[in-house]
N, C-alpha and C positions, 0 to 999 in steps of 0.2 A: 300327647296333649291335642284336647280338639283346636282350630285354629277358625273355627268356622266362625263367621257372625250371625248371631240371634237374633231374632225382633227384637225390636224393641216397643216397652210401655211407649202407648203413645199418651203423653201429659195430657195433651193440648185438648183431652177429649175426656180428662177426669171428673168426677161432679166436682161442683164446687162445694163449698165445706159450708160456707154463708151465700145470701142471697148480697149482690154487688149493690150500693147504692150511690156509689160517689163517684168510681169507676167507672166505664162502660163494658160492657161484656166485650165488644167485640174493639177495644183499646190497642192500636198496634205498636208494641215497645220497643219496636227495632226502630222507632222512628222517633230522635232523639224531641222534637219539638213537640210531642204529644206528653212526653215526662215533662218537660219542662213547662208545657203549659197547664198541667196538672199542677206543679207543685207551684207554678204563679198564682191560679186560682185559690190555693191555700195562703198563698201570702195575701192576696187581696180582701180576702175575708173579714169582713167587719164584726167583731166581737163585740158584742154590746149585751151580751144579759149571761149569766151561766149556761142556760138552755145554748146559746152559739156557741161557747166555748166545749161544751159538750160534743156538739155535732160537728166541730173541728176537729177535733181528736179524734171522734170516728172516722171523719173521712181521711186526715193522716194516716193511720194506723192502719186502715184499708188498701191504699196507695203502697205503704211503706211492706205490708204483709203479701200484697203483689208480686213487688219488685223484687221481695227475696225468694221468692216460690219461681221466678223466672229465672232468678242466679242460681238456686240450687237446681232448678230441672239441667239446666248447661253445663253446671259443674255433673250432675253426675251422670250425663252424657258424653264430656270429653271423658270421664275416668271410665267408665264403659268401652271404651273404643279409642285406646291410645293410640291406636294406628291411624288415626282420621286427622292429620295438621289442622284439620279448618276447624276443631270444636276448642282448642284452646282460645284461639283466634277469635270464635264468637264468645266467650265468657266474656275476654280481657276486652273486647267493645263494649259491651253491657258494664264491666264495671268501671271503662274510661268516660262513660256516660253519665253514670250513679256521683262521678266524682267531681263533675262540673260544678 
């Protein structure tokens, strides 16, 4: 069995499925205050119309999709290189931040 470590797919440079409208392209999701700030914006949104509610739903969906993608990438990296003890720690840190 070949135990060499192969180059990983660079998930950070995959093309976006869709243009972001709520979350900045350069948002730093390793910073808990960024995630919290985005959720605070959603909580503070004033929903006074159907259009406003639809916009809020799209913004929340965008944020949740990005966070789910980040979690999936960390999980893939963790399972592709099981001899790196830092990888499970990274996914645990993200999941802990999201549960706050």
